[in-house]
C-alpha positions in Angstrom: 233.8 110.2 44.2 232.9 106.4 44.0 233.6 103.8 47.1 237.3 102.3 46.8 237.3 98.8 46.6 240.3 96.2 47.8 241.4 96.0 44.4 241.8 99.3 43.8 243.7 99.9 46.8 246.3 96.9 45.9 247.1 98.2 42.3 247.4 101.7 43.6 250.0 100.1 46.6 252.1 98.0 43.7 252.3 101.5 41.8 253.9 103.5 44.3 256.0 100.6 45.4 257.5 100.0 41.5 258.0 103.9 41.6 260.0 103.7 44.6 262.6 101.2 43.4 263.0 103.2 39.9 263.9 105.9 41.7 266.6 104.3 43.6 268.5 103.5 40.9 269.1 106.5 39.0 268.8 109.3 41.8 267.1 110.6 45.3 263.7 110.2 45.8 261.3 112.5 44.3 258.5 114.5 46.0 255.5 112.3 46.4 253.3 112.0 43.1 249.8 113.5 42.4 246.9 110.8 43.5 245.3 108.9 40.6 242.3 109.1 39.5 239.9 106.7 41.3 238.9 103.5 39.1 235.8 102.1 38.0 233.4 100.4 40.6 233.5 96.6 40.4 230.0 94.8 39.4 227.8 93.7 42.3 228.0 90.3 43.4 225.4 87.9 43.5 222.7 87.4 45.9 223.2 85.4 48.2 220.2 82.6 49.1 217.6 82.7 50.6 217.2 80.8 53.9 214.6 78.3 55.3 211.5 79.2 56.8 211.4 78.8 60.2 208.4 76.4 62.0 204.9 78.0 62.9 204.2 78.8 65.7 201.4 77.5 67.9 198.3 78.7 68.0 196.6 81.4 71.2 194.1 80.1 73.6 190.6 81.3 72.6 189.7 84.9 74.2 186.2 84.8 76.7 182.8 85.4 75.5 182.3 89.1 75.6 178.9 90.5 77.4 175.5 90.2 76.0 174.1 93.4 74.0 171.4 95.2 75.2 168.2 93.6 74.1 166.8 95.6 70.7 163.5 97.2 70.4 160.5 95.5 69.7 159.8 95.2 65.8 156.6 96.3 64.8 154.2 93.7 64.7 153.2 93.7 61.3 153.9 91.6 58.3 154.0 94.5 55.6 157.4 95.6 53.9 156.8 99.1 55.1 157.1 98.8 58.0 156.2 101.7 61.0 159.2 102.4 62.9 156.7 104.0 65.7 157.5 102.0 68.1 161.7 102.8 68.3 160.7 106.3 69.6 157.5 105.9 71.4 157.6 102.4 73.6 157.6 102.5 77.0 160.8 104.2 78.7 161.8 105.6 75.4 162.4 109.4 74.3 158.8 109.5 73.3 157.4 107.1 75.2 153.4 106.8 73.9 151.9 106.7 77.8 154.0 110.0 79.1 153.2 111.9 75.7 149.2 111.3 76.9 149.2 112.5 80.5 145.8 112.1 80.7 146.0 108.0 81.1 147.1 108.1 84.7 144.4 108.7 86.9 143.7 110.2 89.2 145.1 113.0 87.5 144.7 114.8 90.8 148.4 113.6 92.7 147.4 115.5 95.8 145.2 114.1 98.2 143.6 116.9 100.3 141.3 116.1 103.1 139.3 118.6 105.6 139.3 116.7 108.9 137.7 119.3 111.4 136.6 122.3 111.9 137.2 124.1 115.2 136.9 126.8 117.7 140.5 128.9 118.2 140.4 132.1 120.4 136.8 132.2 118.5 138.1 132.2 115.3 137.0 129.2 112.6 140.3 126.7 112.7 140.3 125.0 109.4 142.4 121.3 110.2 143.2 119.5 107.0 145.9 116.7 105.5 147.5 116.4 102.5 149.4 113.8 100.8 150.9 112.4 97.8 148.0 110.2 96.2 150.9 107.6 94.3 152.9 106.9 97.5 150.5 107.7 100.6 153.4 109.4 101.8 152.7 113.2 103.7 153.2 115.9 102.3 155.1 118.2 104.8 156.4 120.9 103.3 152.9 122.7 102.8 152.7 126.2 102.7 150.6 128.9 103.0 150.6 130.7 100.0 148.5 128.7 97.8 145.7 127.4 100.3 142.2 129.5 100.2 139.3 129.0 102.1 135.4 129.6 101.7 133.0 129.6 103.5 129.0 129.8 102.8 125.7 128.3 104.4 122.9 126.6 103.4 119.6 129.7 103.6 116.4 127.5 104.4 113.7 127.6 102.0 111.2 130.9 102.1 108.1 128.9 101.4 106.7 125.1 100.3 107.3 125.9 96.7 111.0 126.8 96.7 114.5 125.4 97.1 116.7 125.8 99.8 119.8 128.0 98.1 123.4 128.2 99.0 124.3 131.8 100.6 127.4 133.8 98.6 130.5 133.6 100.7 130.7 134.2 104.2 133.9 133.7 105.1 136.7 134.5 102.0 140.7 134.0 103.2 143.4 133.5 100.9 146.2 132.6 103.1 149.2 134.7 101.3 147.6 137.6 102.1 145.5 137.3 105.6 147.8 137.6 108.1 150.9 136.2 109.4 152.5 132.6 109.4 151.7 131.9 112.9 148.1 130.9 111.5 149.3 128.0 110.1 150.8 124.9 111.8 151.5 121.4 111.2 151.3 119.1 113.7 152.0 115.8 113.2 154.0 115.5 109.7 151.2 116.2 106.7 148.1 117.4 109.1 148.0 121.3 108.9 145.5 123.6 111.1 144.7 127.1 109.2 142.9 129.3 111.7 140.7 132.5 110.0 142.0 136.1 111.0 138.2 137.1 111.0 136.5 135.9 114.1 133.3 134.4 114.3 131.6 137.1 115.4 132.9 139.4 112.8 131.3 137.2 110.4 128.2 137.5 112.1 128.4 141.1 112.4 129.6 141.7 109.2 128.9 139.2 106.8 125.6 137.7 107.7 126.8 134.5 109.0 124.0 132.9 110.7 125.3 130.3 113.5 122.1 128.2 113.4 122.4 127.2 109.6 124.3 124.5 108.2 127.8 125.6 106.8 130.4 124.1 104.4 133.8 125.0 104.5 136.0 124.7 101.1 139.2 124.5 100.7 141.6 125.2 97.6 145.0 124.0 97.0 146.4 126.2 94.1 149.1 124.6 92.2 151.9 123.5 95.3 155.0 122.6 93.3 154.6 119.5 91.1 151.1 118.8 92.7 147.8 119.7 90.9 145.1 122.3 92.0 142.9 120.2 94.6 140.0 121.1 96.2 138.5 119.5 99.6 134.8 120.2 101.2 133.8 119.7 104.9 130.2 120.4 106.2 128.9 121.0 109.4 125.3 121.7 110.9 126.6 125.2 112.5 129.6 127.2 113.7 128.2 128.0 117.4 131.2 126.4 118.8 132.3 127.5 122.2 136.1 127.9 122.5 138.2 125.0 121.8 135.3 123.4 120.6 135.1 120.9 117.6 132.0 121.5 115.0 129.6 118.7 114.9 130.1 117.2 110.6 127.0 116.6 108.8 125.7 112.8 108.6 124.4 113.4 105.3 125.6 116.0 102.7 123.1 118.8 102.8 121.9 120.4 99.5 123.3 118.1 97.2 121.6 117.5 94.2 124.0 117.2 91.6 127.2 115.2 92.3 131.2 115.7 91.4 131.3 112.1 90.5 128.5 112.4 88.1 130.2 115.0 86.1 133.5 112.9 86.7 132.0 109.9 84.8 132.2 112.3 81.5 134.5 114.9 82.3 137.2 112.4 84.0 138.7 113.5 87.0 138.8 117.2 88.4 135.8 117.3 86.1 138.6 117.5 83.1 139.9 120.7 85.0 137.1 122.7 82.8 136.5 125.4 86.1 138.5 127.8 85.2 141.7 126.1 84.0 140.8 123.5 86.9 141.0 125.3 90.4 137.4 124.0 90.9 137.2 121.0 90.1 134.4 120.0 92.7 130.8 120.5 92.6 130.2 122.3 95.9 133.4 124.6 95.4 132.0 126.0 91.7 128.2 126.5 93.8 130.1 128.8 96.0 130.1 131.7 93.2 127.5 130.0 90.9 124.8 130.3 94.2 121.5 131.5 92.9 121.9 134.1 96.0 121.2 137.4 94.7 123.5 138.9 96.8 126.3 136.4 94.8 127.4 139.1 92.0 130.7 139.2 88.8 131.5 142.8 87.5 132.3 142.6 83.9 133.1 145.5 81.6 132.6 147.6 85.2 129.3 146.4 85.5 127.8 144.4 88.3 125.8 141.5 88.1 124.6 138.7 90.0 124.9 135.6 88.8 121.3 134.6 89.1 120.5 137.6 87.3 122.7 136.3 84.3 121.5 133.0 84.4 124.7 132.2 85.7 123.8 130.5 88.6 125.1 127.0 88.3 121.8 125.2 87.6 120.9 127.2 84.7 124.3 127.4 83.0 124.6 123.6 83.5 121.4 123.4 81.9 121.9 125.4 78.7 125.2 124.6 78.1 124.2 121.0 78.1 121.2 121.5 76.4 122.9 123.6 73.7 121.3 127.0 74.1 122.0 129.7 72.9 122.3 131.8 75.9 121.8 135.4 74.1 118.5 134.8 73.6 116.1 137.7 75.6 119.5 139.4 75.5 120.8 138.1 79.3 124.2 138.7 79.9 126.8 138.2 79.5 125.4 136.3 76.2 127.5 133.1 75.7 126.1 130.8 73.1 126.5 127.7 74.0 124.8 125.5 71.3 128.1 124.2 69.8 127.9 121.8 72.5 126.9 118.3 71.5 125.3 116.5 74.6 126.1 112.7 74.2 122.8 111.4 75.6 119.1 112.2 75.5 118.9 115.1 77.7 116.1 114.0 79.4 117.9 111.3 81.6 117.7 114.0 84.1 119.2 111.4 86.7 122.4 110.9 85.3 123.6 114.5 87.1 120.8 114.3 90.0 122.8 111.5 91.9 123.0 113.6 95.6 120.9 113.2 98.1 118.6 115.9 97.1 118.7 115.0 93.2 115.0 114.3 93.2 114.2 117.8 93.3 114.1 118.0 89.5 110.7 116.4 89.3 109.3 116.6 93.3 109.9 120.7 93.5 109.2 122.2 90.3 110.0 125.8 89.7 110.5 128.1 87.1 113.8 129.0 86.9 114.5 125.3 87.0 112.6 124.4 84.2 112.8 127.6 82.2 117.0 126.9 81.8 115.8 124.0 79.6 112.8 124.9 78.2 113.9 127.8 77.8 111.6 128.8 75.1 108.6 129.2 77.4 107.1 132.7 79.0 105.8 132.6 82.7 104.8 136.5 81.8 102.2 137.4 79.4 102.4 138.9 76.9 105.4 136.4 75.6 108.6 138.0 74.3 109.1 137.4 71.0 110.4 134.0 69.8 108.8 132.4 73.3 105.3 130.7 73.8 103.4 131.7 76.8 102.8 128.7 79.2 100.1 126.9 78.7 98.4 127.6 82.4 99.1 130.7 81.9 101.2 133.4 83.5 103.1 132.7 86.7 104.6 135.2 89.1 105.4 132.5 91.5 106.4 129.2 91.8 103.3 128.8 94.1 101.2 126.8 91.7 104.2 124.5 89.8 103.5 121.5 91.7 99.4 121.8 90.6 100.4 120.6 87.9 103.7 119.1 87.6 103.4 116.5 90.2 106.3 114.2 89.8 104.9 111.6 88.3 103.7 113.4 85.2 107.1 115.3 85.7 108.4 111.8 85.4 106.6 110.9 82.3 107.5 113.8 80.2 111.1 112.9 80.7 111.0 109.3 79.9 112.9 107.8 77.1 112.2 105.1 74.6 114.4 102.6 76.1 115.3 101.4 79.1 118.7 103.0 80.4 120.2 103.0 84.0 119.4 106.2 84.3 116.2 106.2 82.8 114.8 102.8 83.8 111.3 103.6 83.0 109.2 103.1 79.0 106.9 104.9 77.5 103.3 103.1 78.9 102.4 100.0 77.8 105.7 99.8 75.7 107.7 96.2 76.1 111.1 95.7 76.7 113.1 93.0 74.2 116.5 91.0 75.1 118.4 89.1 73.0 120.7 86.4 74.1 123.2 84.1 71.7 124.4 81.1 74.1 126.3 79.4 71.5 127.3 79.4 67.6 128.7 75.5 66.3 129.7 75.4 62.5 129.6 72.7 60.7 132.4 70.8 57.8 130.8 73.0 54.9 130.5 76.0 57.3 127.0 76.9 58.0 125.9 78.2 61.9 123.8 76.8 64.2 122.5 79.5 66.7 121.5 78.7 69.8 119.1 81.9 70.8 116.7 83.2 72.8 114.5 86.4 73.2 112.9 87.8 76.2 109.6 90.0 76.2 109.5 92.1 79.7 112.2 89.5 81.0 110.0 86.0 79.6 111.4 83.9 77.0 109.3 83.6 73.9 108.0 80.4 73.1 106.2 80.9 69.7 108.4 82.5 67.5 108.3 79.5 65.3 104.6 80.0 64.7 104.0 83.3 65.4 106.3 85.6 64.0 106.5 88.3 64.7 105.0 88.4 68.1 101.7 89.7 68.2 101.5 93.2 68.2 105.1 93.8 66.4 106.5 94.0 62.9 110.4 94.1 62.5 112.3 92.2 64.3 116.2 91.7 64.4 119.0 89.7 61.9 122.2 87.7 62.4 125.6 88.9 61.1 128.5 86.6 60.5 131.4 88.1 60.5 135.2 86.2 60.1 139.2 86.8 59.3 140.9 84.9 56.7 144.2 85.9 55.4 145.2 89.0 53.9 147.6 90.9 52.9 150.8 88.3 54.2 149.1 88.0 57.7 148.2 84.2 58.2 145.8 84.8 61.5 144.8 88.2 61.4 143.2 89.5 65.0 140.5 91.7 63.2 137.5 90.7 61.3 137.4 91.4 57.6 135.0 89.6 56.3 137.1 88.6 53.4 134.7 88.3 50.0 132.5 90.3 50.9 131.4 93.6 49.3 133.2 96.6 51.3 133.9 94.0 53.6 130.4 93.9 55.0 129.4 90.8 57.0 126.6 88.3 55.6 123.3 89.0 56.9 119.8 86.9 57.5 117.2 87.8 58.8 115.2 86.1 61.8 112.1 86.6 59.7 113.7 84.6 57.0 114.7 81.5 58.8 111.5 81.5 61.9 109.7 78.7 60.3 112.9 76.8 60.7 113.2 77.0 64.4 113.8 74.4 66.8 113.1 74.1 70.1 116.8 74.3 72.2 118.2 71.9 75.1 117.1 74.3 77.1 113.5 75.8 77.5 112.6 78.9 75.9 115.6 78.8 73.8 115.8 77.7 69.8 118.1 76.8 67.5 118.5 77.3 63.9 120.6 76.7 61.3 121.7 79.6 59.2 121.9 77.9 55.8 121.6 80.9 53.6 124.8 82.0 54.7 128.2 80.5 55.6 131.6 80.9 56.7 134.2 80.4 53.9 136.6 77.5 54.5 140.0 79.0 56.0 138.0 81.4 58.1 139.0 82.1 61.8 137.6 84.2 64.5 133.8 83.0 63.3 131.2 84.9 64.9 127.8 85.6 64.8 126.1 88.8 66.1 122.2 89.7 66.6 121.2 93.3 65.8 118.1 95.6 64.6 115.1 95.5 66.6 110.8 95.1 66.5 108.9 98.6 66.0 105.9 98.3 68.6 102.3 98.6 67.2 100.3 100.8 69.7 102.0 102.2 71.6 103.5 102.8 68.4 107.4 103.1 69.5 110.3 101.7 68.1 111.7 98.9 70.7 115.9 99.4 70.1 117.1 96.2 71.8 120.8 95.9 73.1 123.1 94.2 70.2 125.2 91.0 71.0 127.9 89.0 69.4 129.2 85.1 70.1 132.0 83.6 69.0 131.7 80.0 67.6 132.8 77.5 69.9 136.2 76.4 69.7 137.5 79.6 67.5 139.7 82.3 69.0 137.8 85.1 69.8 138.5 88.6 68.2 140.3 90.5 70.3 138.2 92.8 73.0 140.3 96.1 74.1 137.3 98.3 74.6 135.3 98.5 77.7 131.9 99.2 77.1 131.5 101.6 80.2 134.0 104.1 78.6 130.8 104.5 75.8 127.8 104.4 78.4 129.3 106.5 81.1 128.7 109.4 78.3 126.3 108.0 76.1 124.2 106.2 78.4 123.0 104.2 75.1 124.1 104.5 72.4 121.6 103.6 69.2 123.7 103.6 66.0 122.4 103.6 62.9 118.9 104.3 63.4 118.9 101.9 66.4 119.8 98.6 64.7 123.2 98.5 66.6 122.9 99.5 70.4 125.6 99.5 73.1 124.1 99.7 77.0 125.2 99.2 79.9 124.1 95.3 79.7 126.6 94.8 77.0 128.6 91.5 78.2 132.3 92.0 77.1 133.8 88.9 77.7 134.0 86.7 74.1 131.8 89.3 73.0 133.2 92.0 70.8 131.0 95.0 70.2 128.6 94.4 67.1 130.5 97.4 65.7 133.4 96.0 64.8 131.6 93.1 62.5 131.1 96.0 60.2 133.6 98.5 60.7 136.6 96.3 59.8 139.8 97.5 58.1 138.5 96.9 54.9 135.9 99.3 55.2 136.1 103.1 53.5 133.1 105.9 53.5 130.7 105.2 50.7 129.9 108.2 49.3 131.6 108.7 46.1 129.2 105.7 44.7 126.3 108.5 44.9 124.9 108.7 41.1 125.2 112.3 40.8 123.3 112.2 37.6 120.2 110.2 38.4 119.5 112.8 41.9 116.9 115.9 41.5 117.8 118.8 43.7 115.3 119.2 46.8 114.3 115.7 46.8 116.0 114.9 50.1 117.0 117.1 52.9 120.2 115.1 53.6 121.2 114.6 50.4 120.7 118.6 49.8 122.4 119.3 52.9 125.7 116.9 51.7 125.8 118.5 48.5 125.7 122.0 50.5 128.7 120.6 52.8 131.0 119.1 49.9 129.8 120.3 46.5 127.9 118.8 43.5 130.3 116.5 42.5 130.6 113.1 44.5 133.5 111.8 43.0 135.2 115.3 44.8 133.3 113.9 47.6 135.9 113.4 50.9 136.5 109.9 51.7 138.0 108.1 54.5 138.3 105.1 56.3 135.3 103.5 58.7 137.4 101.0 60.5 136.5 101.4 63.7 139.4 102.3 65.6 140.1 105.1 62.9 136.3 106.0 63.2 136.0 106.3 67.0 139.5 108.3 67.3 138.2 110.4 64.7 134.8 111.3 65.9 136.5 112.1 69.0 139.7 114.2 68.6 138.2 117.8 66.9 139.9 119.2 69.8 143.7 117.9 68.5 143.0 117.4 64.6 144.9 120.1 62.2 142.2 118.6 59.3 138.8 117.6 59.9 137.5 114.1 59.9 134.9 114.0 56.8 133.1 111.5 54.5 130.1 110.9 53.1 127.9 108.0 53.6 125.2 106.6 51.3 122.3 104.7 53.1 119.0 103.9 51.5 120.3 105.4 48.2 120.7 109.1 49.8 124.0 110.7 50.9 125.0 111.7 54.3 127.3 114.0 54.4 129.3 114.1 57.8 132.1 116.8 59.3 133.1 115.6 63.0 134.9 118.8 63.8 131.8 120.3 65.5 132.1 117.1 68.0 133.7 117.9 71.3 135.0 114.9 73.9 134.2 116.0 77.0 137.1 114.1 78.9 140.6 114.7 78.5 141.3 113.3 74.4 144.7 111.9 76.3 143.2 109.7 78.3 143.4 106.7 76.4 142.0 104.6 79.4 138.7 106.1 79.7 137.8 103.8 76.5 140.8 101.4 76.3 140.7 98.3 78.6 144.5 98.5 81.0 147.2 99.6 78.6 146.0 98.5 75.4 146.7 101.3 73.7 150.0 100.9 73.8 152.3 101.0 71.6 153.8 97.5 72.1 150.7 96.3 73.2 149.6 96.0 69.7 149.5 92.3 68.9 150.9 90.5 65.6 148.1 90.2 63.1 146.9 93.7 62.8 145.8 94.7 59.4 146.9 97.9 57.5 143.7 100.2 57.4 142.0 101.3 54.0 141.4 104.8 53.7 140.3 105.2 50.1 138.9 101.8 48.0 140.5 102.1 44.8 141.1 99.1 42.3 142.5 101.3 39.4 140.1 102.0 37.2 137.9 104.3 39.0 136.4 107.3 36.7 132.7 107.1 37.9 129.9 105.8 41.1 129.9 102.7 39.2 133.3 101.7 39.0 133.3 103.1 42.9 130.9 100.6 43.3 133.0 97.7 41.4 136.4 98.6 43.8 134.6 98.2 47.0 133.3 94.8 45.6 136.7 93.5 45.3 138.3 94.8 48.6 141.0 94.7 49.2 142.3 96.0 46.3 146.3 96.4 45.2 145.3 100.1 44.3 143.6 100.9 47.8 145.3 104.0 49.3 146.5 102.4 53.0 148.0 103.2 56.0 150.3 100.8 58.5 148.4 100.0 61.9 150.6 101.8 64.2 150.4 104.8 62.2 146.2 104.6 61.7 145.3 104.8 64.9 147.9 107.4 65.9 147.0 109.5 62.6 143.2 109.3 63.6 144.1 112.2 66.1 147.3 113.1 65.3 146.9 114.7 61.9 148.0 117.6 59.2 151.3 117.9 57.1 153.7 118.2 59.3 152.6 114.8 61.5 152.0 113.1 58.6 155.7 113.7 57.0 156.9 112.5 60.1 155.1 109.4 59.7 155.5 109.2 56.6 159.7 109.2 56.8 159.2 106.7 59.6 157.6 104.0 57.1 153.8 105.4 57.7 152.6 104.7 54.2 151.1 107.9 53.9 149.5 108.3 49.9 151.0 104.5 49.6 148.6 102.0 48.0 148.3 98.4 49.6 150.8 97.0 46.9 153.3 99.8 47.4 153.1 99.2 51.2 153.5 95.6 51.0 156.3 95.8 48.6 159.4 94.3 49.0 
């Protein structure tokens, strides 16, 4: 029903009222009529006018500033476009902290310090007192239990005669405390100092185990993994064990029977001798020789057959010699028949003093024996007739060692173990051979880029003063050369921290032989030095981090021997020095002396590190990849060169399909030393002197823990966040986009860097040298690594 309006109500009232009046005139009022129909709605009224706007309110006061957010992660120090994001996860404290992911970087690996302090007689039994502490904090460990303890006693047996070696006996006492007696024999007082008393008494050892109370004795103990601590060994030597009850044994003043030291092993293998001893449980030489002794009574059982370590050739002396000499232990049918030929010892095996650094280390030349010498010279037979594959000893068959010293006196033995170049552990050289030393004292550069080098050459420690008139020196041929290396802007990096030798073919430094400039030498301001201007080789305009190296060597005419000499490098005065993050001791510890490229580039103990980056870095720059594909197979006659034939056997007879990879120094060194952790082998072919040399580095085994970056790096320079701004991308494959044959590869190498080179971003290049394979590389690529990208693609906006 429509709503009622005011007008409708008034009209209705009026009509009703009229009807009542008429009825009054005509007769009585009738009944009320029916309601009328509703009237129509009236029209809507017009809207009223809007009111005026109110005035604006006053502005509120500004709120206080919020607190600063947490610092963001450091960006990758690389000025390319496709930036690897490694630092987001692998920086210090991150989810995959690079340092934490490389546990070998922490020295010492052993975090349990263990030391035997005394051995005493406790009611007729031997009691060993020792301390245990946390290596990181120095705090005593007070909750050590008996369960992980093992103790072994052995004795130093006297020489059977004047021409035999004294040897260590088999175990005389052995107790594994978890299975030997009650806990009452294990006490702690004061905190961190423990005493363990043997269950077997000294008298029982004399009666049952052949203990001789007059012999020098040693105890070695082992904690076999306790809580979070690694397994640790400790050693204690005493003059005898003839102690009265309550008395204390007398420690030796000088180590007994010490030929090889644990420190000598650790210099290559790292702390705890690299955990190579049966899973790391035996990490001191003194413990190793307890079982691997020359005592015939010390035996092992294999396949139900019991054999002495000596008879099996597994006494420590024979075993270590054969391992490091890459000898097939199966020769002669010796059980158990280990083949060590896969091992490559990284230095000359004649450096006997490298390992023989103990008090009695000289025995290798003062007391020769058939077994000691035969462990390296395994093809010499001391019985007649000689077995197949062996040669009878020049002095005939020898039933004993009695006559060895008659021909093989100490001087003669040392003379046969001399190396051509003097080294710390082998300082002698062939009779009559001279030693040279190179020195670069300063390098200055004029406005035209011409370097003037002040240098000296010392022969047997004395400066040569007539080079300008007599070159090479009388009695010698050959001689050193100068190498010029530098940095120039590249790939958007205005000041590269790496040398790149921009504008040089294959990014190789220009070389100037001393022979070619000898007549232009002038005496330097300091007596014995020379100045020479290398006018034939100039540094390009705009070069930075300029440096001159001196490498290669003289060859002596008589005796006819090359005189490999330590290379040196010197930065130009006033220039920033190329970064140097390598500690040479890491190389020298294992290699003794590194003679690269036939002895032209030499790294040795006398290599100076301060302001003197390695000579290797002058050539092995980021723009260098391997040269194998430049080989012209069409011009080669099979069989004409053994090295080339070997490369063909490895990689096939199509040089365009030969593997190519980076030869940048960091990638090269990581790739060579990382075969134990790589998925894909590090392979390439190098052309030298027109011949091909194929390399498959998967045979190399790094003797240390591959994750122990600090062995070769200074400080924490290996950390991602430590990478400075200005590191260049690594070239894996050189390509100018027009590669069809060997000649076009050569052309591409002449114009490096090329837009079509296949490259890796700096961080990924270092990591990928060890961590490779499809899965890992896909992860790196997803995070900006640049796998399969050209230089142009990596740098594209």
